[in-house]
C-alpha positions as a Markdown table, in Angstrom:
| # | Residue | x | y | z |
|---|---|---|---|---|
| 1 | Met | -41.0 | -38.8 | 8.0 |
| 2 | Val | -42.5 | -40.7 | 5.1 |
| 3 | Lys | -41.8 | -39.2 | 1.7 |
| 4 | Ser | -44.8 | -39.0 | -0.6 |
| 5 | Leu | -44.7 | -41.2 | -3.7 |
| 6 | Phe | -47.3 | -39.1 | -5.4 |
| 7 | Tyr | -47.0 | -35.8 | -7.2 |
| 8 | Arg | -49.5 | -33.0 | -6.4 |
| 9 | Ile | -51.8 | -32.2 | -9.3 |
| 10 | Ile | -52.3 | -28.5 | -10.1 |
| 11 | Trp | -54.7 | -27.4 | -12.9 |
| 12 | Asp | -53.7 | -24.4 | -14.9 |
| 13 | Arg | -56.6 | -21.9 | -15.4 |
| 14 | Asn | -56.4 | -22.5 | -19.1 |
| 15 | Ala | -56.8 | -26.3 | -18.7 |
| 16 | Leu | -59.8 | -25.8 | -16.4 |
| 17 | Asp | -61.4 | -23.6 | -19.0 |
| 18 | Asn | -60.6 | -26.2 | -21.7 |
| 19 | Met | -62.3 | -28.9 | -19.6 |
| 20 | Lys | -65.4 | -26.8 | -19.0 |
| 21 | Glu | -65.8 | -26.0 | -22.7 |
| 22 | Ile | -65.4 | -29.6 | -23.6 |
| 23 | Leu | -67.9 | -30.8 | -21.1 |
| 24 | Thr | -70.4 | -28.1 | -22.1 |
| 25 | Tyr | -70.1 | -29.1 | -25.7 |
| 26 | Leu | -70.5 | -32.8 | -24.9 |
| 27 | Glu | -73.6 | -32.1 | -22.8 |
| 28 | Lys | -75.3 | -30.9 | -26.0 |
| 29 | Gln | -74.5 | -34.2 | -27.7 |
| 30 | Ser | -75.4 | -36.7 | -24.9 |
| 31 | Asn | -76.1 | -37.1 | -21.2 |
| 32 | Gln | -73.4 | -39.8 | -20.8 |
| 33 | Ala | -70.6 | -38.4 | -22.9 |
| 34 | Pro | -69.4 | -35.7 | -20.5 |
| 35 | Lys | -69.4 | -38.1 | -17.6 |
| 36 | Ile | -67.4 | -40.7 | -19.6 |
| 37 | Val | -64.8 | -38.2 | -20.9 |
| 38 | Lys | -64.4 | -36.5 | -17.5 |
| 39 | Arg | -64.0 | -39.8 | -15.7 |
| 40 | Gly | -61.4 | -41.0 | -18.3 |
| 41 | Ile | -59.3 | -37.9 | -18.1 |
| 42 | Ile | -59.4 | -37.9 | -14.3 |
| 43 | Glu | -58.5 | -41.6 | -14.1 |
| 44 | Lys | -55.5 | -41.1 | -16.4 |
| 45 | Ile | -54.4 | -38.1 | -14.4 |
| 46 | Asp | -54.6 | -40.2 | -11.2 |
| 47 | Leu | -52.2 | -42.7 | -12.9 |
| 48 | Ile | -49.6 | -40.0 | -13.7 |
| 49 | Lys | -49.6 | -38.9 | -10.0 |
| 50 | Ser | -47.5 | -41.9 | -9.2 |
| 51 | Asn | -45.6 | -42.2 | -12.5 |
| 52 | Pro | -45.5 | -38.9 | -14.4 |
| 53 | Leu | -43.1 | -40.3 | -17.0 |
| 54 | Ile | -45.7 | -42.8 | -18.2 |
| 55 | Ser | -46.7 | -40.5 | -21.1 |
| 56 | Glu | -44.6 | -39.5 | -24.1 |
| 57 | Ser | -42.8 | -36.2 | -24.3 |
| 58 | Asp | -45.0 | -33.6 | -25.8 |
| 59 | Lys | -44.0 | -33.4 | -29.5 |
| 60 | Leu | -46.0 | -30.2 | -30.0 |
| 61 | Lys | -43.8 | -28.2 | -27.7 |
| 62 | Asp | -41.9 | -25.5 | -29.7 |
| 63 | Leu | -38.7 | -26.1 | -27.8 |
| 64 | Pro | -38.4 | -29.8 | -26.9 |
| 65 | Asn | -38.5 | -30.2 | -23.1 |
| 66 | Lys | -38.8 | -33.6 | -21.3 |
| 67 | Asp | -40.7 | -32.0 | -18.5 |
| 68 | Phe | -43.7 | -31.5 | -20.8 |
| 69 | Arg | -45.7 | -34.7 | -21.5 |
| 70 | Ala | -49.0 | -35.5 | -23.1 |
| 71 | Phe | -51.5 | -38.3 | -23.4 |
| 72 | Val | -54.6 | -38.8 | -25.6 |
| 73 | Ile | -57.9 | -40.2 | -24.3 |
| 74 | Tyr | -61.2 | -40.2 | -26.1 |
| 75 | Ser | -59.6 | -38.0 | -28.8 |
| 76 | Tyr | -58.6 | -35.3 | -26.2 |
| 77 | Arg | -54.9 | -34.5 | -25.8 |
| 78 | Val | -54.0 | -33.6 | -22.2 |
| 79 | Thr | -50.7 | -31.8 | -21.8 |
| 80 | Tyr | -48.9 | -31.5 | -18.5 |
| 81 | Gln | -45.7 | -30.3 | -17.0 |
| 82 | Ile | -43.7 | -32.2 | -14.5 |
| 83 | Lys | -42.0 | -30.1 | -11.7 |
| 84 | Asp | -39.8 | -32.8 | -10.2 |
| 85 | Asp | -38.1 | -30.6 | -7.6 |
| 86 | Ile | -41.4 | -29.8 | -5.9 |
| 87 | Lys | -43.2 | -33.0 | -6.8 |
| 88 | Glu | -45.9 | -31.3 | -8.8 |
| 89 | Ile | -47.7 | -32.0 | -12.0 |
| 90 | Arg | -49.4 | -29.0 | -13.7 |
| 91 | Ile | -52.1 | -29.8 | -16.2 |
| 92 | Val | -51.5 | -27.2 | -18.9 |
| 93 | Arg | -54.2 | -27.7 | -21.5 |
| 94 | Ile | -56.7 | -30.1 | -23.0 |
| 95 | Arg | -57.5 | -30.0 | -26.8 |
| 96 | His | -59.4 | -32.2 | -29.2 |
| 97 | Thr | -57.0 | -34.0 | -31.5 |
| 98 | Ser | -58.9 | -32.9 | -34.6 |
| 99 | Arg | -58.1 | -29.3 | -33.8 |
| 100 | Glu | -55.0 | -27.9 | -35.5 |
| 101 | Pro | -52.1 | -28.4 | -33.2 |
| 102 | Leu | -50.7 | -25.1 | -32.0 |
| 103 | Gly | -47.2 | -25.0 | -30.5 |
| 104 | Tyr | -46.5 | -23.4 | -27.2 |
């Protein structure tokens, strides 16, 4: 049996809601902006499927935990959790970097 090199991506309900709000907001600004931002976020998530440690540990986590990572693309910070034992990456939230960072 061939072992998968990729982690499965799971979107937390909160992250899906964040993405929807972002895209809805961007649609009011431009026709192209939502497509560009969505594509950029999805492409970066595709990269972490094979190398989840590529992003830095999430420094906004109240209690430091190496399983929580984050990356920034187009001024949006995407936070995810690595569940190594089950080869899963959970997208936790997406926030604009200009918003006050809230710990979690």
